[in-house]
C-alpha positions in Angstrom: 30.1 146.4 74.5 28.9 143.8 72.0 32.0 141.7 72.6 31.3 141.8 76.4 27.8 140.5 75.7 29.1 137.6 73.7 31.7 136.8 76.3 28.9 136.8 79.0 26.7 134.6 76.9 29.6 132.1 76.2 30.4 132.0 79.9 26.8 131.2 80.8 26.7 128.5 78.2 29.9 127.0 79.5 28.6 127.2 83.1 25.4 125.5 82.1 27.1 122.6 80.4 29.5 122.2 83.3 26.6 121.8 85.7 24.8 119.4 83.2 27.8 117.2 82.6 28.8 117.0 86.3 26.0 117.9 88.6 28.0 117.1 91.7 31.1 119.2 90.8 30.2 121.6 93.7 29.2 118.8 96.1 28.0 120.3 99.4 29.2 119.0 102.6 27.2 116.3 104.4 23.8 117.3 105.9 24.4 118.2 109.5 21.0 116.9 110.6 21.2 113.4 108.9 24.8 112.9 108.0 23.6 112.3 104.5 25.4 113.0 101.2 23.2 113.1 98.1 24.7 112.7 94.6 22.9 113.4 91.4 23.2 111.1 88.4 25.1 112.6 85.5 23.8 112.6 81.9 25.9 109.5 81.2 24.1 107.6 83.9 27.1 107.6 86.4 27.6 109.3 89.8 30.7 111.4 89.8 31.8 113.7 92.6 34.9 115.5 94.0 36.4 114.1 97.2 39.6 113.6 99.0 42.0 110.8 99.7 44.3 111.4 102.6 43.4 115.1 102.5 44.2 115.6 98.8 41.6 116.3 96.1 40.5 113.6 93.7 37.6 112.9 91.3 35.5 110.0 92.2 33.3 107.7 90.0 31.0 105.8 92.3 31.2 102.1 91.3 29.1 99.7 93.4 30.3 96.8 91.3 34.0 97.4 92.3 35.1 95.4 95.4 37.6 98.0 96.5 38.5 101.6 95.7 40.6 101.5 92.5 43.2 104.2 92.0 44.9 104.9 88.6 48.7 104.7 88.9 49.2 108.3 87.9 46.8 109.5 90.7 48.4 107.1 93.2 51.8 108.6 92.4 50.4 112.2 92.9 48.9 111.1 96.2 52.1 109.5 97.4 50.5 106.1 97.8 52.7 103.1 98.4 52.1 100.0 96.2 52.0 96.8 98.2 51.6 93.2 97.1 50.8 92.5 93.4 47.5 90.8 92.8 45.4 89.7 89.9 42.1 91.5 89.6 39.1 91.0 87.4 37.8 94.2 85.9 35.1 95.1 83.4 37.9 95.2 80.8 39.3 91.8 81.8 42.1 90.6 84.1 44.7 93.1 85.3 47.6 93.4 87.8 47.0 95.7 90.7 48.9 96.6 93.9 47.2 96.5 97.2 47.3 99.6 99.4 45.5 101.2 102.3 44.0 104.7 102.3 44.3 106.5 105.6 41.1 108.5 104.9 38.6 108.7 102.1 36.2 111.7 102.2 33.1 112.2 99.9 31.4 115.4 100.8 32.0 114.9 104.5 31.2 111.2 104.6 34.5 109.8 105.8 36.0 106.4 106.4 39.5 105.5 107.5 41.9 102.6 106.8 40.2 101.8 103.4 41.5 99.0 101.3 42.3 100.0 97.8 44.1 98.9 94.6 46.6 100.9 92.6 45.9 99.9 89.0 48.8 100.7 86.5 46.8 100.1 83.4 43.8 102.2 84.5 43.3 105.2 82.1 42.1 108.6 83.2 42.2 110.4 86.5 39.0 109.2 88.2 39.2 107.0 91.2 36.6 104.2 91.3 34.9 104.5 94.6 34.2 100.9 95.3 32.6 98.8 98.1 35.6 98.9 100.5 34.4 102.5 101.1 30.7 102.3 100.2 29.9 99.3 102.4 30.5 101.3 105.5 27.5 103.4 104.7 23.8 102.9 103.9 23.3 103.5 100.2 19.9 104.2 98.7 18.8 105.1 95.2 15.8 107.2 94.5 15.3 108.0 90.8 18.4 110.0 89.7 19.7 110.5 93.2 22.0 108.3 95.4 22.0 108.9 99.1 25.0 107.9 101.3 24.3 107.9 105.0 26.2 106.7 108.0 25.1 103.3 109.4 
């Protein structure tokens, strides 16, 4: 019985840290009344949320400083994206080579956009997709404290 109590306590602690580290992990669908998606800022100051590219699940990191959606090569391969023309891009880490592509549909909690320009970035570490302005500019974005609202225009 004591072991069960410890297991329950450990599970509650894990669940609490999970919510703390990624408050948008269980992102609700868009508000039916307003068409608005609201993201909460994580403890590291970033906005992360689950979403979909071409119907397949991905992890997004919202990046208003990125011109286009940036997809790590490993994620692009999993999604079956086709690398197009090579181009030089300037990133926070310097200059890199990326490959242009188009995403049929990007979905963030029900906020959707089609035919979204993106770059496949071979040197990009991790599995998070940077959700850049090629998606975000199609919406009205507002910040209020630790919340970011994304609404249709």
